[in-house]
C-alpha positions in Angstrom: 102.6 102.5 84.6 104.9 100.1 82.8 107.1 97.6 84.7 110.2 99.7 84.2 108.4 102.8 85.6 107.5 100.8 88.8 111.1 99.7 89.1 112.3 103.3 88.9 109.6 104.6 91.3 110.4 102.0 94.0 114.2 102.7 93.6 113.8 106.4 94.0 111.6 106.1 97.1 113.9 103.5 98.6 116.9 105.7 98.0 115.2 108.7 99.6 114.5 106.6 102.7 118.1 105.4 102.9 119.2 109.0 102.5 117.0 110.0 105.4 118.3 107.1 107.5 114.8 105.6 108.0 114.8 102.1 109.6 112.6 99.3 108.5 109.1 99.0 110.1 109.0 97.1 113.3 107.4 93.9 111.9 109.9 93.8 109.0 112.7 94.0 111.6 111.1 91.2 113.6 110.9 89.1 110.4 114.5 89.8 109.6 115.6 88.9 113.2 113.6 85.7 113.3 114.4 84.4 109.9 110.8 85.1 108.8 109.3 82.8 111.5 105.5 82.8 110.7 104.4 82.7 114.3 106.5 85.5 115.5 105.7 87.6 112.5 102.0 86.9 113.1 102.2 87.9 116.8 104.3 91.0 116.2 101.9 92.1 113.5 99.0 91.7 116.0 100.9 93.8 118.5 101.5 96.5 115.9 97.8 97.3 115.5 97.1 100.9 116.6 100.6 101.0 118.1 103.8 103.0 117.2 106.7 101.1 115.6 109.1 101.7 118.5 106.6 100.3 121.1 105.8 97.3 118.9 109.4 96.4 118.4 110.2 96.7 122.1 107.1 94.8 123.1 107.8 92.0 120.6 111.4 91.6 121.9 110.2 91.4 125.6 107.5 88.9 124.7 109.7 86.7 122.6 112.2 86.5 125.4 109.5 84.6 127.3 108.1 82.5 124.5 108.6 82.0 120.8 106.1 79.3 120.0 102.4 78.7 120.5 103.2 76.0 123.1 105.5 78.4 125.1 102.8 81.2 124.9 100.3 78.9 126.5 102.6 78.3 129.4 102.7 82.0 130.2 100.1 83.7 132.4 98.0 86.5 131.1 99.8 88.8 133.5 103.2 87.8 132.1 102.1 88.6 128.6 100.4 91.9 129.5 103.5 93.1 131.3 105.7 92.2 128.3 103.6 93.9 125.7 102.5 97.0 127.6 102.1 99.8 126.5 100.9 98.3 123.2 97.4 99.7 122.6 94.6 97.3 123.8 97.3 95.2 125.5 94.7 93.2 127.5 92.7 92.3 124.4 95.8 91.4 122.5 96.9 89.2 125.4 93.6 87.3 125.2 94.0 86.9 121.4 97.6 85.7 121.7 96.4 83.0 124.1 93.5 82.0 121.9 95.5 82.0 118.7 98.2 79.8 120.3 95.5 77.3 121.5 93.9 77.2 118.0 97.2 76.8 116.3 98.0 73.8 118.5 94.5 72.2 118.2 94.0 72.7 114.5 97.4 73.1 112.9 99.8 71.1 115.1 101.4 74.4 116.3 102.0 75.8 112.9 100.6 79.0 111.3 98.3 78.4 108.3 99.5 79.9 105.1 96.2 81.0 103.6 94.4 84.3 104.0 91.1 82.6 104.8 92.5 80.5 107.6 94.5 83.3 109.1 91.4 85.6 109.2 89.6 83.0 111.2 92.0 83.6 114.1 90.9 86.0 116.9 92.0 89.6 116.2 93.4 88.9 112.7 92.0 91.0 109.9 93.0 91.2 106.2 95.9 93.5 106.8 97.5 91.3 109.5 96.8 88.2 107.4 98.4 89.6 104.3 101.5 90.9 106.1 101.9 87.5 107.8 101.7 85.9 104.3 104.2 88.4 103.0 106.9 88.2 105.6 106.2 84.8 107.1 105.7 82.8 103.9 106.9 85.0 101.1 103.4 84.8 99.5 102.5 87.5 97.1 99.8 89.6 98.8 99.1 93.3 99.0 98.9 94.5 102.6 97.0 97.7 102.8 97.2 99.9 105.9 96.4 103.6 106.2 99.8 104.6 104.6 99.4 102.3 101.6 95.8 103.4 101.0 96.6 107.1 101.4 99.8 107.3 99.4 98.5 105.1 96.5 95.6 107.5 96.1 97.6 110.7 96.8 100.1 109.8 94.1 97.3 109.0 91.7 98.1 105.3 91.1 94.5 104.4 91.9 91.3 106.1 93.0 89.6 104.2 95.8 87.6 104.9 99.0 88.3 102.0 101.3 91.4 99.8 102.0 89.6 96.8 100.6 89.1 98.6 97.3 92.7 99.7 97.3 93.9 96.1 97.6 91.9 95.0 94.6 92.8 98.1 92.6 96.6 97.8 93.3 96.5 94.2 92.2 95.3 95.3 88.8 97.9 98.0 88.2 101.0 96.8 90.1 103.3 94.0 88.9 103.2 91.1 91.3 106.9 91.3 92.3 106.1 94.6 94.1 103.3 93.2 96.2 105.5 92.1 99.1 107.8 95.1 99.4 104.9 97.6 98.9 103.8 97.7 102.5 107.3 98.0 104.0 108.2 100.8 101.6 105.0 102.9 102.0 104.7 102.5 105.7 108.2 103.9 106.1 107.6 106.6 103.5 104.3 107.5 105.1 105.9 107.9 108.5 108.9 109.8 107.2 108.0 111.8 104.1 104.4 111.4 102.9 102.8 112.0 106.3 99.0 112.0 106.7 98.8 115.6 107.7 101.0 118.2 105.9 103.2 115.8 104.0 106.9 116.8 103.5 106.6 117.2 99.7 109.9 119.2 99.6 111.7 116.0 100.6 109.8 113.7 98.4 111.5 111.9 95.5 108.2 112.2 93.6 107.6 115.9 94.3 107.6 116.8 90.6 105.6 113.8 89.4 103.0 113.4 92.2 99.6 115.0 91.6 99.2 115.4 95.4 95.5 114.3 95.3 93.7 115.6 98.4 96.7 117.4 99.8 95.6 120.7 101.3 98.8 121.8 103.0 102.4 120.6 102.6 105.9 121.3 103.8 
C-alpha cells in the first residue's frame, strides 16, 4: 500500500474504535498517566503478559501506589508486590522478575531503563514484545511490537503472509511506513479485542469489511 492508503486505513480503524467507545490498552493508559515514564511502562508491560487489560491496569495502579522507581521496588517485600499485582497471571514469577529487574537497573544503569532492544531483552522476563513496547511508549523509539493481535490481524487483512510473530515484525517493517510503527500495537490490540477477535471476528462492525480478504476466517459475525 502507498503511504496515503495507510493513513486512510489507520484513520478508518481509529474512527471505528472511537465510535464503539473502546478505551486505550492498559499499558498505553499507564504511559499516558505517567508521562511515558520508561520504568513504569516496562513494569506494566511485564504485568500485562497473559493478563487481561482491566486486571493489568488495576494491578499497575496498586503497585505504583507503593513504588514508582527501581529503588522503591527494592524496598518492598515480595509479599507486598504479590498482593498488589494479584490476580495478574504468574504473579509470583512476575514479582521475582520485578525485584531482579530493579536490582539490575540500579547496578548496571544507575536506576534508569536502557533504551535499546538488546539491553532490555537481557532483563529477566523481558522478551521482544515487551522490549519493543517499552521502546515505543517509554522512549518514543520507532519499533514494531507484535503480539497475537498484531500478528493475526496483519495476516488476516492480507498485509503480510507470515507464520511467527518474529517473521511478522520483519515483514511489517518492509511494508509499513515508519511513522505507523509506534501506534500500530495500540490500534491493533484494541481492534483485536473489540472487532477483529481471534474467534468469530465481528466483520459486520469492521471498517474494512469490504476490503479485507479475511484470510483464515472460518466463521464471522
